[in-house]
N, C-alpha and C positions, 0 to 999 in steps of 0.2 A: 300618664304618658307611656305609650307603648314603646317597647324596645325591639329593635330589629337585629337579629343575629347576623354574624358575618356570612354564614351560609346563605341566608335569605338575601343579603346584599349582593353576594356573588351571583345568585340566580337572576336578580334584577339587572345586573350588568350584562350577563349572558343574553338575556332577552333583548336588552337594548342594542347590543352589538349585532345580534342576528337580524334585527328589524331595521337597522340603519347602516349607512356606509361609513359612519364616523367611528373608527376604531382607535383614534388618538384622543386621550383625555388627560386632564389634570385633576388633582384632588378637588379643586373648585368646581370643575365641570360635573363630577359625580355628585358632589354635595348639592348642586343646583337642581339637577334633574331628578334626584332620588329623594331629596329631603333629609339625607343623613347629615349628621354633624361632620365637621372636617376630619376629626380623628377616626370616626367609623368609616368615612369615605376612603381615607388612606389605608386602613386595615383591609377594606374590601378590594382596593386596587392591588395591594401586596398579595392578598390571597389569590386574586386573578393571575398575577404574575407567577405565583407558585404553581398554578394549575396550567397556564398556557404560556407559549413562547411570547416574549415581549422584548422590545428595545426601549431603553430609556434615553430621552433627549432633553436637552436644556435650551431654553430660548434665551434671547439676548437680555430679557428682563429677569432671568434667573428662575423661570418656572420649570418645573419638572414634568415632562410629558411621558405618559405610558403609551407606547405604540404597539398594538397587538397585530399589526399587519392587515392585509386585505381580508383575512378571515381568521377565526380563532383556530389555533392548532395546539393540541395538548403537548406538553413537554414529553419528550421521549417517543412520541408517536411517529411511526415510520411512514415515509411516503411510499407511493406505489413503486417508484423506482428502487427504493431501498429494499422493499419486499421482494421485488423481482430479482435483485442482486443476491438476496439471501437464498432464494430458490435456486438460482444458478450455482451458488456456492455449494448448496446441499447436493445438487445433482453431480457436481464435479467431484466432491468428496466421496460420494457413493461410487462413481465411476473409477476413481483412483483405487479404492479398496478392491473392487471386483477385478480390475485390470492387473493389479499387483499380483493377485492370486493366479491369474491367467499367465502372467509373465513367468512366474516361478515354475509353472508347469510347461509352458510352451517353448520359450526361447531356448533354454538349455536342452530340454528333452528332445525337441525336434531337431536341434542341431546335431545331437548324438545320433538320432535316427537317420538323418540324411547322410551323415558321415559313414555310418554303417552301410547304408545303401550304396554309397560310392565305392566302398571297399568290395562289397558284393558284386557291383558292376564290373569292377576291375578283375575280380576272380572269374566271373562269368565270361568276360572277354578273353582272358587267357585260356580258359578251358575251350572256348569256342574256336579260337585260332589254332589250337593244337590238333583239331580234327575237322578240317574244312570239308573233307569228302563226306563225312557222316551228317553234316548239317550245312546245307547250302543257304538257308534263310538267314536274315539279319537278326542278331540278338535284340531282344525287346529293349534292354538298356544298353545302347550301343556306345561306340567310341565318342560320339557327339556328347552324350551324357557325361562320360568320363572326362573328356577334355574340358567341358564347361566348368565342372566343379573343381578339377585340378587347377585350372587357371584362377578360380576364385580363391582357393586355399593358398596358392602361390602368391596371389596378390595380398592376402592377409599377412603372410609371414615375411614378405620382402618389402612391405610398405616402408619400413624404417630406412631402407636404402634410398628411396626416392626423397626422403626428407633430409638426407645427408647426415644421419646419425651413425654412430659407431656400432659395430657388431657387439654382441654380448661379451665375448672374450676380451675385446679391446676396452670395453668399459671397465671390466674387472682389473685390467692392467693400469689404466690411467685415472680411475676415479678413486677418490679418497673414501675410506670406510667411515661411514657416519653411524652415529648411535641410532638404534632402531626407534622409529616413531610410529605411533598408532595411526594407521591409514584407514581410509574409507574402504569398506568391503566392496567386492566386485558387484554383488547383488544390489547394494545401496547405490552404487554408481549407475547401474541399469535403471533403477527407479528414478534417479535424478536426471538421467538422460531423457526419460519420457516426460516426467512430471515437473522437473525442476527441483532445485535444492529446497529443503524445508524452510518455511518462513517463520520468523518469530511469532509467538502467540500474540494476537491482537488484544490490547487492553482498552476497552471502551471508555474508561474513565482516566486514562493516562494523563491527559491534559488537565483535568480537574485536580488530580493529585499533585501535579507539578505546580499548579497555580496556588493550591493550598499551602504547599511548602514554601513558595515564594512569599506569600502573605505572612506566614508565621515568621519568616526571616526578615520581614519588613514592617514589624510592629503592627501587623493586622490591618494594614491600610494599602489600598491599591487603586490605580486609575485604569481606564480602558486602554490607554496607549500602552501601558505595561503588559496588559493581557495580549494585545496584538503583537508586541515585541517578543513575547514568550511563545505564542502559539503559531504566529504567522497567519491567523485567520483574518479575513477581510469582510467588509460590508456587513450585510445582515447576519452572517454567521458570527462575526465578532461581537455584534450587539447582543445576539441571543446567548452567546457564551458568557458574556459579562453578567447579564441578568440571571443566568443559570447559577453562576457563582454566588451572586447575592442571595438567591433562594436556597441553594444547597448548603451554604455555610452560615446562614442566618445573618447576612450582612445588612447594614443599614445604608441606603443610598443617600448621600449628602451632596450639597452644592457648596463650593467654595464661595464665600460671600463677596469677595472683590473681583474674582475672575470668572465666576460662573462655571468652573470646572466640576464635572461630576466625578465623585470618587466613592469608593466603598469602604465602610468602617466595619471591620470584623472583630468585634470584641472577644468572641469565644476563641478565635484562632490565636489570640495573644497569649492565652493561658495554656500552659503546657507543663506536664511532669517530666517529659523527655522528648527530644526531637531526633533521637537516633534513627528512628525508622521512617522519618519523613522522606518523601520521594526526592530524587536528585533532579534539579531543574537547571536549565541553561537557556540563554537567549536563542531565538529561532535561528539566527544566522550561524550559530555554533553547533547546531544539531546535525549529526551525520545523516546523509541520505542512505537509503537501503542499498544493498548490494545489487550490481547490475549483471551478475553472472546468470547465464542462461541455463547451464547444467551444473556448474560447480565442479566438474570433472576436468582432468587434464586432457589435452588434445589427443594424446596417444590412447587414452582409455576410451574416449568417445569414438575414435577410429575403430578400435577393437569391437566395441559394442555394435557400431554401425555395420561392420563387416560380417559379424555373426548373423545379424538380422537380415542383411542383404543375401547372405548364403541361403538362409531359410526361405526368403522370398523367391530367389531364383530357382531353388530346388523344388518348391511347391508349385511354381508356375510351370516348370518343365514336366513334372510328374502329371499335373493336371492336363496338360496338352497331350501327353502320351495316352491318358485314359480314354481319349476319343479315337485312338487309332483302332482300326479293325482288328489287327493282329493282337493287340492288348486285350480287347474285349473278348476275342475268341479264346485267348489263353486263360483269363481269369473268370470269365463268365459272370455269374451272379455276384461275385465279390468286387466287380469293377466299381459299382456305385459306392461301396464302402471305402475302397481305396481312394476313389475320387474325392470323397469328403474328408477322410482321415488324413491323407497325405497331400491333398490338393487345396480344396476350398478353405478349410479351417486354418491351416498355417498361412495360406495366402492372405486371408482376411486379417489375421492377427498381425502378420508382418507389415501389412499396409497401414493398419491403425497404429502400429508401433512407430512408424515413420511419420504418419500424419499428425499425431498429437504434438510432438515437438516442433513440427513445421508450423502448425497453427499457433503454438505458444511463441514461436519466434516473431510472428507478426504482432502479437500482443506485447511482446517484450520490447519491440522497437517503439511502440506507443508509450510504454512505461518509461523507457529511456528518455523520450521526448519530454514527458512530464517532469522527470528528475532534472533535466537541463533547465526547464522553466523554474523549478524550485531553487536551483542553484543561482540563477539570475536574481530571483526575488531575495534570496538570502544575502547576496552580494550588495544589492541595493539597500536592504535593511541595515546591514553593517555600516555602509557608508553614511546613511542618514542618521543613525542613532549614535555612532561613535565619532562622527566628525564634530569637531569643536564648533565650527561655524554652522549657523542655521541655514545659510544659503549655499546651494550646491549647483555648480555649472551643469547644464543639461548634457553638453557634449562629453564632459568628464564621466557622467553617469552612463552614457551610451557606450563610451569606449570601454569602460570597465565591464559593463554587462555583456558586450560583444565578445570579450575574452572568455568570460565565464560561461557564456551560452554559445560556444563555438558550434556552428551547425544550424542555429536558429536564424530565421530570416530577419532582415532589418525591420520590417513592418512588425514582426512579432516582438522584437526587443523594444521597439518604440511603444507598442501597446502595453507591455509589461511596465515600463517606466511611467506611462500616463496613468494606468490603473493604480499603481502604488502611490503615486503622488496624490491622486484624487482621494484614495481611501485614507491617507494620512493628513487630509485637509491642507495640502500644500498650496501655496499661492504662486502662480507663474508670473514672472516679471521679465520684461524685455528691456535691456539696456540700450543706450543710444547707439552703440556700435552693432546692435542686432543680436547680441549674446543673450541666450535664454537662461534664466535662473529660476530654480525652484526654491521657495522659502518655506522651510518646515518649522517655523517658529511655534506654531500652535501646538503641534504634537510634542515638541521638545519642551515647551513650557509646562505641559502636564507632568513631565518627569520632575521638573524643578519644583512645582507646587507640591507634588507628592513628597519630595524630600523635605520641604519646609514643614509640611504637616506632621511628618514623622518626628521631626525635632521637638515638636510640642508635646509628644507623647512620652511620659516618663519611662525610664528603663525598668524601674522597680515594679514588682507586681505582675510582670508578664510571665514569669515562670513559677510554678507551684512547688518550689523546692524547700521553702521555709515552712515546715509542718508545725502548726500550732495546736493540733488536736489529732488524735488517732485512737481508733477503737482497739 
């Protein structure tokens, strides 16, 4: 009797899936078409689930179906969209590094240069006006130049007056002296003005670690409804996540005999020498949303940074326009082109990009704020569904609460969020005689109850490896 290895069985399954449209199978299906015994068929499907993304489904008869989707996709394999996003992120990070160096050189240095030129223009103007008979021509850097930048500087220094704030000496008289606190440096504020405040480092397995901590805290047993309540994932993503947890932590997919509820039994996660370093976990609706700050700077600091760059932008534009004057070209000759680039084009391009980047970020930031509002609505709905004692929730009550949390979202968008959430959590919609719409979330909440009942059957002893019986 020949023996077929698991690897050979997986190859058979891969060939079968690639040559047919049937990517949903039970253990019995695999055994029937491959000739494997049921144990080997199950091992082959488990090996396939470890290799490819898969969702587990349970029929009314209690059969476990392995669903590999429309086509086989390796676990961890990135889509073209994800790859393009990675390329965009890499290009952005490279631009940030290069432009930060440019900022350090350009913004402050050119500001000093242009202020020095302003002072020189003032001196030249004074000298020219003292001897009108000896020089009838107009100075190259005339009163228009001086008045332009004088107005800019005056605008910078008196801006506080227009905002109704006190002068510095008044602040010293009426402001309490506070203990010194560590503040963000001005250079860091400039970087944040352009690129935004630094974001926390992304952890690609954060949800997996939190789920593992939850399972270890729940006697190594969990249902898919709990995974949804912890991660907020929906639809296919939630199914793939639960199967990934089964594969990653060597869990055993089981079906509750009386209800047909699918749950994962993670025997290895029950055993622990210490849980001190386990990840902190909390329900999806209790998780904080990321900061909505565009720059993370105070308004006054943003104004200062904007004024400095606007000064450079105006100065470079003015000098660039002067380099095309006949008198300027006649005076500086072959050096005109150098001045045109050094004091015109280069600072003008830099200052324009300096304003363009945060302007484009502001557009993206508005979209991110919209996504955050949607997540807040979903969290509000999840909290209402999972913490409400009753399984039935009034639709109008859900809509009213969601409208408060999602202030600014359209009614259609809020209604769509409610419908999608109800559909994903297998809610049943009921209409009472008076026309009142009710969503019944009994199915998803029953999963929680079944999980609690199953945990009660697991003994407390033996879950922690603290009682050492042998040591080398």
